[in-house]
N, C-alpha and C positions, 0 to 999 in steps of 0.2 A: 240114264246118266251115269258116268263113271265117278266113283267116290274114292277119295284118298284121305287117310287118317294121318295127321302129323302130330307128333308128340314133342313139344319143345322141352329141352332138358339142359339147363345151365348148371355149370359146376359151382359158380360163386353165389351161394345163398347166404344172406346175412345171418339168419338164425341157425342154419344147418349146412355149413360148407360141404361140398361134395355129395349133396343129398341124393342124386340119382344113383350113386354107386353104393349107398348104404345097404348092408345085408339085412334082409328080412327073411327069416326061416330058410336061410341058405342060398337065397338068390338076391341079386341087386334089385333095388326098388324099381329101376327102369325096366327090368325084365318082367316083373309082375304086371306093370302097366301095359307093356307091349303084348304080353300073352293074353290079357283081357281084351285088348283092342282087336287082336287077331281072331277073336270069336265073333266079330261082326259078320253078319251075312251080306251086308251091302258093300263093304270096302273092297276095292280092287288093288289097293296099295297101302302099305303102312310104312312110315318113315319117321325116324327120330331126327330132330333138328337140334344140333348141339354146337357149343362154342369151345369144346374141350376134347383133345385127342383121347384122353382116358375114357371118356364116355363113349366116344366113337368106337374105340377098340372093344369095350365091354359089350356093346350092342352087337357088333359083328361076331364076337366070340360065342354068343348064344344063337347065332344064325339070323339076327335081325338086320334091317337096313337102316343105315344112318348116314347123314351128310353133315359136313361142317358148315357153319354159318358165321357171319360176323359177330364180334363180341359186343358191339356198341348199339344194338337195336334198342329203341325206346320201349318196346313192348313185345309180348309173345306173338302178337298178330304180325308184326313186322318180320320177326324171325321166320314165321311160317311162310309168309309170302316169298321170302328168299329161297326157302327150302323146296318150294314147289314150282320154281320157274321153269324147270325142264319137264314137268309133268303135264299131261293133257287132261287132267281131271276137271270135271264140271263142278263138283262139290267138294269142298275141303272141310274136314272135321278136325277141330283143334281139341285134342285130349290132353289134359294137364299131366305132366310127368310125375306128379306126386300122388296119384290116385290109384293105388294098387287094387282097389275093388270096384273100379268103374264098371258100370252096367253096359254090356255090349248091346242089349236091347234098346237102351237109351240112345246109344250111338246110331243105331239103325233108324230110330224114330226121327232123329234130326235129319238124317240123310234122306229119309222118305219125304219129310216135310218140304225140303228144298227141291227134291226131284219131282214131286207131284204138282207143284204150283210155282210159277215164275213170279208171283206177286210178292214173295218173301226174299229179302236180301240176305238175311241171317236167321238162324234159329238157335235157341238156347233152352235152358231148363231151370225150374225152380221147385222147391218143396216147402211145405208148411213149416213155419218157425214154431218150435215146440216148447221153448223155455224162455224165461225172462232174460237169462244170461245171453242167449242168442240174439234176442230182440235188441238188447242194449249194446252189444259188442260191435265196434267199428270194423272188426275183422270179418263179420258176417254181413255180406252185401244183401240189401233188400231190393225186391223188384215189385213193380206195379204195372198192370197192363189193362187194356180195354176189352170190350166184349168180343173182339176178334182174336184175343190173346196177343195183340200187338203191344210190345213194350212201350210204356210211357216214360218210365224213369227207373234208374238204379241209384241207390245211395247207401252210404255206410251208416246213415242215421235211420232211426225207426220210421219208416213210411209205410202206409199212410199214418198221419198223426190222428189218434182217436180223441177228439176234443173233449168229449164228455166223460172219458175214463178217469177214474180217481186214482188209479195206480197202474203200473206196468202190467200187473197180473190181470187187471180188468181189461186193459187194452188188448192183451193177448187172447182173451176169451172171445173177442169179436171175430177172430180167425180171418183177418184180412192181411196178415203179414206173411210174406213169402221169402224164403232164403234162396238167393241166386246160386245155382250150381255152375261152376266155371268151366263148362263145356260149350263150345261154339261150333256151329256149322255156318259156312260162308258159301254163297254162290261165287264162283271164281271171278266173274267180272267185277262184283262188288268188292271182293278182297283186294284186287289190284287197285281199285279206285280209293279204297280206304287207306292203304299204306302210302299212296301218293298225296294224301291230305295231312297237313301238319296236325299235331296234337291240339285238341280244342281246349278252350278255357275251362269247361266243366270237367273234362278228362283230367286236366292238370290239378284242378281243385280237389277232386275226390280220389284221384289216382285210380280211375276206372276207365280202361280203354274202350269199353262198349259205349261210353258217353260220346266218344268221337263219332261213332256210327250214328247215334241218335241225332247229334247236332248236324250231321250231314243229311238228315232226313230219311235214314234207313228204316225199312220195315223189318222189325225183328220179332219173330214169333217166339213166345215163351211157352214151353210145354210143361204143364204140371206133372210132377212125378213123386212117387213115394221113396225113390232112391235118394238117400242122404249123402252117400259117398264117405270117403275117409281120407282126408288129406294128411300127408306127413309133412309137418312144418317145423316141429320142435323135437328135441330129444325125447320128450315125454310121449310123443306120438308113436315112437317106434315099438315099444312093447304093446301098445293098444292095437297097432296094425297087425302085429304078429298073432295076437289073440283072435282078432277078427278073421284073419286068413285061415287059422286053424278051425275056427267055428264054422267057416263057410266050406270046409272040407277041401281046401285047395292045396294043402300041404301033404307030403308023403306020410 
């Protein structure tokens, strides 16, 4: 199956306007993400989907492919669907535009999951929650799944609730809490069906677009991983990202 990676990149971020163009160790953030995605062994196409000419020009300046999309999409999934209308890819991988250290092996694992079996509509990933701060933060999305690794639910609240735990520390020790990593793989036919479906009540309540897929009855496989990732969401994340890039030996 052919696999396309799409990186949604909006200019208007509430906490960090112009985020994709912010320089990290001499390169714009979007270039770091693109170059990591380009290390995928499965991808046949990589494309940035943006709503801003400045991002479009920056991507083309470093030799990447980018397309303009509408500015009024309700979610990244909808933006991706527009960006791949002219592509014949069977599997679409959504790589977040603020993850300069995204693991290309994880991208390939999602692609392989969807290429190997037609029983899955989507694939995503999760890693163990390691701190009480993560467990209690609504910015950290939690995931639970069944014995087939099929997603049951995603929430900003700590799930599952450990009824007999006397503290958050004790609950964390049970090791049933997983942090959702915002990378998605879609089978093309399901992506088209999903964006034709209005946002669901659960999606609107939690502000999590994957809940639209679950309410549609989607089979979403969750891949456990040790990869934590490093999202750049606030000004404080910039120096941390630069330190991590240097530590990974990715800078000159």
